[in-house]
C-alpha positions in Angstrom: -15.4 -128.0 105.4 -11.8 -128.3 104.3 -9.9 -130.0 101.0 -6.0 -130.3 100.9 -3.1 -131.3 99.3 0.0 -132.9 100.5 2.7 -132.6 101.3 1.4 -130.9 104.1 -0.6 -130.6 107.8 -4.2 -129.5 108.3 -4.4 -127.9 111.7 -8.1 -127.6 112.9 -8.8 -125.6 115.7 -11.6 -127.1 118.3 -15.4 -127.0 117.3 -18.6 -126.7 118.8 -19.5 -129.8 121.5 -20.9 -132.8 119.8 -19.2 -131.9 116.6 -17.4 -134.4 114.7 -15.8 -134.8 111.2 -15.6 -137.1 108.1 -11.6 -137.6 107.1 -11.4 -139.8 103.9 -8.0 -140.0 102.2 -8.3 -140.6 98.3 -4.5 -141.4 97.7 -1.7 -142.3 99.8 -1.9 -142.5 104.4 -2.9 -139.6 106.7 -1.9 -139.6 110.4 -4.8 -137.8 112.0 -3.5 -136.9 115.2 -6.1 -136.0 118.2 -6.5 -135.1 122.1 -7.4 -139.2 122.0 -4.6 -140.0 120.7 -3.3 -140.7 117.1 -3.9 -143.3 113.7 -3.5 -143.9 110.1 -5.8 -143.4 107.6 -4.2 -145.5 104.5 -5.7 -145.1 101.1 -9.2 -145.2 100.2 -9.9 -145.3 103.9 -12.3 -143.7 106.1 -13.0 -142.1 109.9 -15.1 -140.1 111.6 -14.0 -138.1 114.3 -14.3 -136.3 117.1 -13.8 -132.3 116.2 -15.2 -130.8 119.6 -11.0 -130.9 120.3 -8.1 -129.5 118.5 -7.1 -132.3 115.8 -4.4 -132.3 113.0 -4.1 -134.6 110.0 -0.3 -134.8 108.2 0.4 -136.3 104.9 3.9 -136.6 103.0 2.4 -138.4 99.6 0.5 -136.7 97.0 -3.1 -137.0 98.1 -6.6 -135.0 98.4 -8.2 -135.5 101.1 -11.7 -133.9 102.7 -11.9 -132.6 106.1 -15.6 -131.8 107.0 -17.6 -131.2 110.2 -20.9 -131.3 111.0 -22.8 -131.7 114.7 -24.1 -134.9 115.3 -26.8 -136.0 117.4 -26.5 -137.5 121.2 -28.2 -140.5 119.6 -26.8 -140.9 116.4 -23.4 -141.1 118.6 -24.2 -143.0 120.6 -25.1 -145.5 118.2 -21.9 -144.9 116.0 -19.4 -144.8 119.2 -17.4 -148.0 118.9 -17.2 -146.7 115.7 -15.6 -143.4 115.9 -12.1 -142.4 116.0 -11.3 -145.1 113.8 -10.2 -146.1 110.6 -12.3 -148.3 107.6 -12.2 -149.0 104.2 -15.2 -147.3 102.3 -17.0 -149.6 100.3 -16.5 -150.4 97.0 -20.3 -149.7 96.2 -19.7 -146.0 98.0 -16.5 -145.1 96.6 -17.5 -143.2 93.1 -19.9 -141.5 95.2 -17.4 -140.4 97.9 -15.1 -139.5 95.4 -17.2 -137.8 93.5 -18.1 -135.0 96.3 -14.8 -134.3 97.0 -14.2 -134.0 93.0 -17.7 -131.4 93.4 -16.4 -129.8 96.6 -12.6 -128.9 94.8 -14.4 -127.4 91.6 -16.9 -125.4 93.4 -16.4 -125.0 97.3 -19.3 -124.1 98.8 -19.8 -121.0 101.0 -17.9 -120.6 104.6 -22.2 -120.4 105.7 -25.6 -119.7 104.3 -27.8 -121.9 102.7 -25.3 -123.6 100.5 -22.9 -124.4 103.6 -25.9 -125.6 105.6 -26.5 -128.3 102.6 -23.2 -129.3 102.2 -23.4 -130.5 105.7 -26.2 -132.2 105.0 -25.0 -134.1 102.2 -21.8 -134.9 104.3 -23.6 -135.9 107.0 -26.0 -138.7 105.1 -22.7 -140.1 103.4 -21.4 -140.0 106.7 -23.8 -141.7 108.4 -24.3 -144.2 105.4 -20.5 -145.8 105.2 -20.9 -145.9 109.2 -24.1 -148.0 109.1 -22.2 -150.3 106.6 -19.2 -150.3 109.2 -22.0 -151.5 111.6 -23.7 -154.0 108.9 -20.2 -155.7 108.2 -19.4 -156.1 112.3 -23.2 -157.7 112.9 -22.7 -160.3 109.5 -19.1 -161.1 111.1 -19.8 -161.1 114.9 -23.6 -162.4 115.0 -24.3 -159.3 117.4 -24.6 -156.1 117.2 -22.3 -153.4 118.5 -22.7 -152.3 122.1 -24.4 -148.6 120.7 -26.2 -150.0 118.7 -28.6 -152.6 120.9 -28.7 -149.3 123.6 -29.8 -147.0 121.1 -32.8 -149.4 119.4 -34.1 -149.8 123.1 -33.7 -146.1 123.9 -35.9 -145.2 121.3 -37.8 -148.3 121.7 -38.5 -146.7 125.4 -39.1 -142.8 124.0 -41.8 -143.9 121.6 -43.9 -146.3 124.3 -46.7 -143.6 124.6 -47.2 -143.3 121.1 -49.6 -146.1 120.0 -48.3 -145.7 116.5 -45.1 -146.6 117.1 -44.6 -150.4 115.3 -41.4 -152.5 114.5 -41.3 -150.4 110.7 -41.2 -147.3 112.2 -38.1 -148.1 114.8 -36.1 -149.5 111.7 -36.9 -146.7 109.7 -35.8 -144.3 112.6 -32.4 -146.3 113.0 -31.9 -146.6 108.6 -31.6 -150.1 108.8 -33.7 -152.9 107.5 -35.8 -155.2 109.3 -33.8 -157.9 108.8 -31.3 -156.4 110.7 -33.6 -155.0 113.3 -34.6 -158.4 114.5 -31.0 -159.7 114.5 -30.1 -156.5 116.5 -33.1 -157.3 118.8 -32.4 -161.4 118.6 -29.1 -160.3 120.3 -30.7 -159.4 123.7 -33.1 -162.4 123.3 -36.6 -160.5 122.5 -37.8 -159.9 119.4 -38.4 -155.9 118.2 -42.2 -156.4 118.9 -42.2 -157.6 122.2 -39.3 -154.7 123.2 -42.1 -152.0 121.9 -44.7 -154.2 124.1 -42.8 -154.8 127.3 -42.0 -151.1 127.1 -45.5 -149.9 126.6 -46.7 -151.9 130.0 -44.0 -150.2 132.0 -44.5 -147.0 130.3 -48.3 -147.5 131.8 -47.5 -148.8 134.4 -45.7 -145.4 135.7 -48.6 -143.9 134.9 
């Protein structure tokens, strides 16, 4: 985990496969450069980037940012793939929380490893997921349909739990960290209800036995 002030340039070596990082700018613009290209992270914006390859960040004005790494599961990555390596504005309702976390890290840097480091990675991962979910929700409201990644992940979860008799619509919504209303919109774009999708998956699973 890194907190750094500008003007400066941070160069980060490649992390383990599946590693991503949360980049957030408090003041000024930050240019993120990675093997997949470069983009600008304007003030009060965030991005979740692939950290399994070398990357760097540059800013020429006074600023404070956080670059925190954590492993992202393959299922979560597929869900949020359309939103990785892109800059989005931090929702106003989450800005204080985000800045508060940064200020805490500045005041008390976490240890490089151990229980404290693991706990901090968990908190940053949760914050990243919440921010990406808000972006996803906005996409759904503006376009009337979910991202391809969200729909594909929903179907993958349904298929993976087809043999569990207690797997329900509510359980699916909880697993995806979205509301039941949001879940119904996701499946509506595929012309099926969540319950129908679960029932169809169970029939297909039974036929394979």
